[in-house]
C-alpha positions in Angstrom: -25.9 17.8 -4.7 -22.8 16.1 -6.3 -20.7 13.9 -3.8 -17.6 12.1 -4.7 -17.0 9.0 -2.5 -13.3 7.9 -2.4 -12.4 5.9 0.6 -9.7 3.2 1.1 -10.4 -0.2 2.5 -11.1 -0.7 6.2 -8.3 -3.3 6.6 -9.6 -6.7 8.0 -13.2 -5.7 7.5 -14.2 -4.3 4.1 -12.8 -3.6 0.7 -12.7 -0.1 -0.5 -15.5 -0.8 -3.1 -17.8 -2.1 -0.2 -17.0 1.0 1.9 -17.9 3.2 -1.0 -21.1 1.4 -1.4 -22.0 1.7 2.3 -21.3 5.3 2.2 -23.6 5.7 -0.8 -26.4 4.0 1.0 -26.0 6.4 4.0 -26.0 9.4 1.7 -29.1 8.3 -0.2 -31.1 8.2 3.2 -30.5 11.8 3.6 -30.1 13.1 0.1 -32.1 10.5 -2.3 -31.7 12.8 -5.4 -28.0 13.4 -4.9 -25.4 12.4 -7.6 -22.8 10.1 -6.1 -19.5 9.3 -7.8 -17.9 6.3 -6.4 -14.1 6.0 -6.6 -12.7 3.2 -4.5 -9.2 4.0 -3.6 -5.9 2.7 -2.5 -2.6 3.9 -1.7 -0.1 0.9 -2.4 -1.4 -1.6 0.1 -4.1 -4.2 -0.3 -6.8 -3.2 -2.7 -4.4 -1.4 -5.0 -5.0 -4.0 -7.9 -8.8 -3.9 -7.4 -9.0 -0.2 -7.3 -7.0 0.3 -10.5 -8.6 -2.7 -12.4 -12.2 -1.4 -11.4 -11.4 2.0 -12.4 -9.8 1.3 -15.7 -11.9 -1.8 -16.9 -8.9 -4.0 -16.7 -8.5 -7.6 -15.9 -7.2 -9.8 -13.0 -4.7 -12.5 -13.8 -4.3 -15.3 -11.3 -0.9 -16.6 -10.3 0.5 -19.1 -7.9 3.4 -17.7 -5.9 5.5 -18.4 -2.9 4.1 -17.0 0.3 6.0 -15.1 3.0 6.8 -18.3 4.8 7.7 -20.3 1.7 4.5 -21.9 1.1 2.4 -21.7 -2.1 -0.2 -19.1 -2.3 -2.9 -18.1 -4.8 -1.9 -14.6 -5.7 -2.8 -12.3 -8.7 -1.9 -9.2 -10.6 -3.9 -6.8 -12.9 -3.6 -5.9 -16.5 -4.8 -2.3 -17.2 -5.9 -0.9 -20.6 -4.6 2.3 -21.9 -6.9 4.4 -19.9 -6.0 7.7 -18.3 -2.8 8.0 -20.2 -1.5 4.6 -19.1 0.3 2.5 -21.8 -1.7 -0.5 -22.8 1.0 -3.0 -21.4 0.8 -1.6 -17.9 0.2 -4.1 -15.1 -0.3 -3.4 -11.4 0.9 -5.8 -8.7 0.5 -5.5 -4.9 3.1 -7.2 -3.0 0.6 -8.1 -0.2 -0.9 -10.6 -2.7 2.2 -12.8 -2.3 4.0 -11.4 0.7 1.4 -9.7 2.8 0.7 -9.8 6.4 -2.8 -11.2 6.1 -1.3 -14.4 4.7 0.2 -15.4 8.1 -1.7 -16.2 11.2 -0.8 -13.9 14.1 1.2 -16.5 16.1 3.5 -17.4 13.2 4.4 -13.8 12.3 8.3 -13.2 12.3 10.1 -10.8 10.0 13.3 -12.6 10.5 11.9 -15.4 8.5 9.5 -14.1 5.9 10.6 -13.3 2.4 9.5 -11.2 -0.6 10.3 -14.1 -3.0 6.7 -14.5 -4.1 6.6 -10.7 -5.1 9.5 -11.5 -7.4 7.5 -14.3 -8.9 4.7 -11.9 -9.7 7.0 -9.4 -11.4 8.3 -12.3 -13.4 4.8 -13.4 -14.4 3.9 -10.0 -15.4 7.0 -9.8 -17.6 6.0 -13.2 -19.0 2.6 -11.6 -19.8 4.3 -9.0 -22.0 4.0 -6.1 -19.5 6.8 -3.5 -19.8 5.2 -1.0 -17.4 4.7 -2.2 -14.0 3.2 -0.5 -11.0 3.9 -2.2 -7.6 2.0 -1.4 -4.4 4.0 -2.1 -1.5 1.9 -1.7 1.6 0.6 -4.3 4.1 3.8 -6.5 4.0 4.9 -9.3 6.3 8.4 -8.9 5.5 11.7 -7.1 6.4 14.0 -8.5 3.8 15.0 -5.5 2.0 13.7 -7.0 -1.2 16.3 -9.7 -1.0 13.8 -12.5 -1.9 12.4 -10.5 -4.7 15.7 -9.9 -6.2 16.5 -13.7 -5.9 13.3 -14.6 -7.8 14.4 -12.5 -10.7 17.9 -14.0 -10.9 20.1 -12.0 -8.3 22.6 -14.1 -6.1 23.6 -13.1 -2.5 26.8 -14.4 -1.2 28.4 -14.6 2.3 31.8 -13.8 3.3 33.1 -17.2 2.2 31.7 -16.8 -1.2 28.8 -19.2 -0.5 25.4 -18.6 -2.0 22.9 -17.6 0.7 19.4 -19.2 1.0 16.1 -17.9 0.6 16.2 -14.1 1.5 14.7 -13.1 4.8 15.5 -10.7 7.5 17.9 -12.9 9.5 20.1 -13.2 6.5 20.6 -9.5 5.8 23.6 -9.3 8.1 25.3 -12.2 6.3 25.2 -10.6 2.7 28.9 -9.9 1.7 28.4 -9.7 -2.0 25.6 -9.2 -4.4 25.9 -10.5 -8.0 23.1 -9.0 -10.2 24.7 -10.2 -13.5 22.0 -12.8 -14.0 18.9 -10.5 -13.3 16.1 -11.1 -15.8 17.3 -9.1 -18.9 13.7 -8.0 -19.6 13.9 -5.7 -16.7 16.2 -3.6 -18.7 13.5 -2.3 -20.9 10.8 -2.2 -18.1 9.7 0.9 -16.3 8.8 0.2 -12.8 6.8 2.6 -10.6 6.5 1.8 -6.8 3.3 3.0 -5.2 4.2 3.5 -1.5 1.8 4.3 1.3 4.7 5.6 3.5 7.7 7.7 3.2 9.9 6.1 5.7 13.8 5.7 5.1 15.2 2.3 5.2 17.1 2.5 8.6 17.0 4.3 11.8 14.3 5.2 14.3 11.9 6.0 11.5 13.0 3.1 9.4 11.4 -0.1 8.3 12.4 -2.2 11.4 11.6 0.2 14.2 8.4 1.6 12.9 6.8 -1.5 11.2 8.8 -4.5 12.7 6.5 -5.0 15.8 3.3 -5.2 13.8 5.0 -8.0 11.9 5.9 -9.9 15.0 9.3 -8.6 15.8 10.4 -8.4 19.4 12.6 -5.5 20.5 15.7 -7.6 20.1 14.6 -8.6 16.5 14.0 -4.9 15.7 17.5 -3.9 16.6 19.1 -6.8 14.7 16.8 -6.2 11.6 17.8 -2.4 11.7 21.5 -3.3 11.8 20.9 -5.9 9.1 19.2 -3.3 6.8 22.0 -0.9 7.4 24.6 -3.5 6.5 22.5 -4.6 3.4 22.5 -0.9 2.3 26.3 -0.7 2.5 26.6 -3.9 0.3 24.1 -2.4 -2.3 26.2 0.7 -2.5 29.4 -1.1 -2.9 28.2 -3.7 -5.4 25.4 -1.8 -7.3 26.6 1.7 -6.8 23.1 2.9 -5.5 22.7 4.7 -2.1 19.2 3.6 -0.9 19.5 4.2 2.7 17.7 7.4 3.2 15.5 7.6 0.1 12.0 8.4 1.2 9.9 5.3 0.8 12.9 3.0 0.7 11.8 1.5 4.1 8.3 0.7 2.8 7.3 -3.0 3.0 10.3 -3.9 5.2 12.8 -2.3 2.8 11.2 -3.8 -0.4 11.2 -0.1 -1.7 15.1 -0.1 -1.4 15.3 -3.3 -3.1 13.1 -2.3 -6.1 15.1 0.9 -6.5 18.5 -1.0 -6.2 17.6 -3.9 -8.5 14.7 -2.7 -10.9 16.0 1.0 -11.0 12.3 1.7 -9.8 11.0 5.2 -9.2 9.1 5.7 -5.8 6.1 7.8 -5.7 3.4 8.2 -3.2 0.8 5.6 -3.8 -2.2 7.7 -3.4 -1.0 10.3 -5.9 -0.1 7.6 -8.5 -3.5 5.9 -8.1 -5.4 9.2 -8.3 -3.6 10.0 -11.6 -4.2 6.4 -12.9 -8.0 6.5 -12.1 -8.4 10.1 -13.2 -9.7 11.2 -9.7 -9.3 14.9 -10.4 -11.6 14.7 -13.5 -14.1 12.8 -11.6 -14.0 15.2 -8.6 -14.5 18.3 -10.7 -17.9 19.9 -9.9 -18.4 18.0 -6.8 -20.0 19.8 -3.7 -18.3 17.3 -1.2 -15.7 14.7 -1.0 -16.0 11.7 1.3 -13.0 9.6 2.0 -12.1 7.1 4.8 -9.8 4.4 6.1 -10.0 1.9 8.9 -8.0 3.8 11.4 -7.0 7.4 11.2 -4.1 8.6 13.3 -0.5 10.2 13.0 0.4 7.7 10.2 -2.4 9.0 8.0 -0.5 12.2 7.2 2.6 10.2 5.9 1.0 9.4 2.6 -2.4 7.6 3.2 -5.6 7.9 1.0 -7.6 10.3 3.0 -5.0 13.0 2.9 -4.3 12.5 -0.8 -8.0 12.8 -1.5 -8.6 15.8 0.9 -5.5 17.7 -0.6 -7.0 17.4 -4.1 -10.3 18.5 -2.9 -8.9 21.5 -1.0 -7.1 22.7 -4.2 -10.6 22.6 -5.9 -12.4 24.5 -3.0 -14.3 21.3 -2.1 -14.8 20.3 1.6 -13.6 16.8 2.4 -14.9 14.6 5.3 -13.6 11.2 6.4 -15.5 8.3 7.8 -13.2 6.0 9.7 -13.3 2.9 11.8 -11.5 4.5 14.8 -9.3 7.3 15.6 -5.8 7.2 17.2 -3.0 9.4 18.6 -2.2 12.3 16.5 -5.4 12.4 14.4 -5.6 16.2 14.9 -2.9 16.6 12.3 -5.4 15.8 9.5 -7.3 18.9 10.0 -4.3 20.8 9.0 -4.2 18.9 5.7 -7.7 19.4 4.2 -9.9 17.2 6.2 -12.8 19.2 7.5 -14.6 16.5 9.6 -13.8 12.9 11.1 -16.7 10.7 11.8 -15.5 7.4 13.4 -17.7 4.1 13.6 -16.8 3.8 17.3 -19.1 6.7 18.0 -22.0 4.3 17.2 -20.4 0.8 17.7 -20.7 -0.8 21.2 -17.3 -2.3 20.8 -14.3 -2.5 18.5 -15.3 -6.1 17.8 -18.6 -4.8 16.5 -17.0 -2.2 14.4 -14.7 -4.8 12.8 -17.5 -7.4 12.1 -20.6 -5.2 11.3 -18.7 -2.6 9.4 -21.0 -2.1 6.4 -23.9 -1.4 8.5 -22.0 1.0 10.8 -20.6 2.9 7.8 -24.0 3.4 6.4 -25.4 4.7 9.9 -22.2 7.1 10.3 -22.5 8.4 6.6 -26.2 9.2 7.3 -25.4 11.0 10.5 -22.6 12.9 8.8 -24.7 14.1 6.0 -27.4 15.2 8.4 -24.9 17.2 10.6 -23.5 18.8 7.4 -27.1 19.7 6.3 -28.0 21.2 9.7 -24.7 23.0 9.8 -25.4 24.5 6.4 -28.7 26.0 7.5 
């Protein structure tokens, strides 16, 4: 039996690579002679660099950048060789490395104050490295600044109604932007192709936008959410006036607190579903060909999964090739039923064997192995 294993990370617990290895151990207990093809995945969030560098034999470049609250952090980006039709000067950046939620303790999270300036520094470092094709994964952010900080790091200026230059870009300053001066943007961006790998398709503003959907998990109170949404709407108006780009309703523009919109506006980036972009970059279709089963997974499977997360991308590809796809997940949430309409044929949560959520979060590798073994046994019995 040939089994393709293509999970995402279990956020806060295990990397995609370690999830895949744990699934393999469970498979081998049931089918020791099976061939397992491990393809750790990502969809634009944390783990995107690791997934692409691992799949293509690239290299990690360490960089010090500004963190989401202005402090220095040790970040990185990846250089990819010309594998799977990628140009040899391609680099991959994940904004979470410099501007991610994991970089801030829970009691300090506040999207009114956080900035994407460090993400701009990573882009600049990639340009310094000679990269002219940049893939930017924009999941797992701590920010809601519309990419204002990122643009500042690359030379853009933001002025208030009195013509004064605004400080470090953050959510609370969005409403104060009266003019954008992009004349001093790094000139190397002109000849650089930027692809945004987004794990969600939310617009910039409104009830399905950056502030309302993702603001609370970044520490926003209801009052902050309303202020941030108004700020993003105002920011979009200034972008349209000064840069001539209407970013408000573009799918994915609301990703990473509006960084998607900022990348479109300032870097002329193209937004693509992250899982599709990464599947192409690692040659997942070729690796899946001839498989009897695909196993994917993520930390929590719920209604958000169908909006561009890894399991649906893997399942859609598998379904098109007539291959059943199951998901091993940490836990399930509201709306999980929708995944069965999009190619997933079975969902196996760790919470079925864990005594508590705490155990599922801390003993993840062992529990994944147990659940993978159980899943394979149930499939074997069902096929008899």
